[in-house]
N, C-alpha and C positions, 0 to 999 in steps of 0.2 A: 558632677563637673570635675575636671582634672585640677591638680594643684598647679598654680602658676609657677613658672621657672624664671628666675632672674639670671640674665646673662651679662657678664662683665663687658665693659666697653672694649677692652683689649681683645677679648674673644671675638666680639662682633667684627672688629677691624680685621683680624686675621682671617675670619670666615669670608669677609667681603673680598679680601685680596685673593684668597684661594679660589673663590667662585669666579672672580674676574679672570684669573689665569686659565681656568677651565674653559670659559667662554671663548677667550682668545685662541686657545688651542683648537677648540672645535671649529672655529671659523678659519683655521689655517694660518693664523697670524703668529709669526715667530719673531725672535730677536727683540724682546721687550726692552732690553738695555739700549738698543739702537734708537728707540723712540726718544730718548733723552738727547740724542745727537751724537754724531761721530766726531772724534777728535782726530783730525787728519793732518798729516805733514807730508808735503810733496818735496822730495829731494831730487838731486841729480844735476845733469848738464843742460845744454841748450835745448835738447829735445823735450825735456820736462819744463824748462823755464818758458818755452814757447817762442824761441827765436824763429822768425819767419812769419809769425802770425800777427804781428803788429800790436798796437795798443799796450805799450810797455810802461805807461804811467811814469812814476818817479823812481823806477827800479835801477836806473843808471846802467852800468856795464853788465849787470846780470840779465837784462832784457827779459824780465818776467812779464808775460803777456796775460791780459785778462781773457784771452782766447785759448790759453793752454789747457790741456786735458785735465789737469788737477783742479784748476779753477772751475772748469765746466762740471766736474763731478761734484764739487762742493756746492755749486749753484743749484744743482739738480736734487740735492739731498738736504731738505729743510733741517735746520738746527745744527748743521755741521760747523764745528770750530776749525778753521782752516789756517795752517801755518805754511806759507809759501817760501821755501828755502832754496829751491833749485836756482842755479846760476850758470850763465853761459861760460863755457870754457872749463867747467869743473872736471877734475880727474878724481880718481878714487880717494886720494888723500884729502882733497877738498870736500868730498862728500862725507868723509869721516868727521871733518870739522863741522859740516852742516848738522850732522847727527847730534852734536852737543846742544843744539838749540831745539831739538824735538821735545815737545811737552812730555813729561814723564808718564802722563796718563793717556798717551796717544793710543788709539784703537786701530788706526790705519796709517801705513806709510807706503808711499810709492817711490820708485827710483828708476832712472836710466843712468848708467855710467859704464865706462870702459872704452868708448870710442875715442876720447881724447888721449887716454893712456896709450892706445894703439897707434896714435899719430894720424887720425882721420884727416885733419886739414892738410897735412903734408902729403898724404896720399893723393888727395884731390888736386893739389897744386902740381905734383909731379906728373900725374896722369894728364892734366890739362896742357902742360907745357912740353912734356917729353914724348918720346916715341912709344910705340906699342910695347917694345921690349923693356924700356925703362919703367913704364907704368906697371907691367906685370911683375917685374923684379921688386918694385917698391911694395906692391900689394903682398907679394910672398914674404917679404921681410916683416910686414905688419902681421901677417898670419902666424909666422913663427913666434912673434912676441905674444900674440893672443893665446896661442896654444901652450907656451912654455912659462911665461912670466905673469900674464894677467890673472890666471886662476887664483893664485894666492892673494893677489891684491883685492879681487872681488870677495873672496872669503873673509878677509879682514874687514872689508867695508860692511858686508852684511852682518857680520858678528858685532861690529860697533853699533850698528842701528838697533839690533836686537837687545844689546846690553843697555842701551839708553831707553828703549821702549819695549820691555819684555812682554807686555800684554797686547802689543799691536800686531795686526795682520800685515805682513810684509809682502808687497807686490812688486816684482821686478819685471820691467818691460824691455823688449828688444828694440832694435833699430830696423827700419825698413830696407828692403832692396831698393836701389835708386833707379834702376833702368829696366825698361822692357826691351828685350833683345831677341830677335831683331825688332825694331820699333819704327815709329813714324818719323823719327828725326833723320834729316838728310844732311845736317851739318853738325859740327861739334865733334865729340869723341867718337872714335871708331868702335865697332862692335867688340873688337878684341879688348879694348880698354873697359868698355861697359861691362863685359862679362867678368873681367878680372875684379872690378870694383864690387860687383854683386857677390862674387865668391868670397871676398873679404867680409861682407856683411853676413853671409851665411856662416862663416867660421866663427865670427863674433857671437852670433845668436846661439850657436851650438854650445860654446863655452859658457856663456851667460846662463843658459838654461840648466846646464849641468851644475854650476856653482849655486844657482838659486835653489835647485832641488836639494842639494846637500845641506843648505842652510835652512831647509824647511819652509822656504818662501813659495809663493804662488808666482809662476812664470806666465807672462802674457806675451805671446808672439804676435807682433803687429804686422809681420810680413804679408800674411794673407789679406789683411784689410787694405793694403796698398796695391794689390794686384789690379791691374786695369787703370791705375791712377799714378803709376810710376812715371818718371821722366821718359819721354818717347812713347808713351801710351797715347791712344786716341783721345783720352781725357786725362791729362796729366796735372790736374788741379790740386793734387795732394802734396806735391813737392815742387819747390823752386828749383830751376836749373841755375846756371850762372846768372846772377841778378845784381841789382844795385838797391840798397847797400850790399856790399859783398858778403857781409856777415850772415845775411839771410840765405845765401846760396846753399843748395842741397839740404834745406830744412823744410819741415812741413808748413804748408800754408794754413790759413784758417780752416779750410775744409779738411786738410790733413790732420790737424789736431782733433777735429770733431769726428770725422769718419774713420781716420786711420788709427788714432790713439784712444780717444774717449770711448768710441763704440766697443772695441774689444775689451777695454777695462770694465765697462758697464756689464758686458756679457759675462765676464769672469767673476765679478764680485757683486753685481747688482747696482 
């Protein structure tokens, strides 16, 4: 008979942990730390707070919706600790302030920002009330701002987020194109105005993508998800047109938050 070998409890615990890791790896299970739950902070403006999707609870003028993509992601990932900081009307400076409230142990941060800096609401107002030429000129002014001034503001914002949560995965999302041109709308803005507004959204997306890449962030382009669901599409349920309350105009609907934002976010990070 062999001589019995006594193994310490510490050794057995370490052996059990190692064997467990091997089994999980064999089964294709990864991200063991994720099992403990993601520490997630959703920052940004009205597209992240969920304006247009209703169910704002007690969030006041921030209009944080329980149907917003960030809340949907948190709901779908058991054990997530969710901090909802996005607020309607936020500009880059406001998002830097939001970053101060990110948990220091955050593992995921999402953000939309830049549209308000570029004067989104004024562009829409000018294009709604003015001529084709006035609308195009206002969009071009916004595009100049986006190309020349916004990049540094975005870089400062992303750096502030990373400084507050250095261990977090930063995900930057774009804005949708608003219109299908030509589309099914027979009233409202002209195709010239709709094309100009879309070109502004494309310029904004390009600059956001570039700055996100420079910051080492993951960029999620939502424009493809809205194709076929833009205003003037045969099925335009992803975006409000001019509506009441006015604040919800040109913002994602409940379906837009789910199919237009949450779906590509889930595709990008799981």
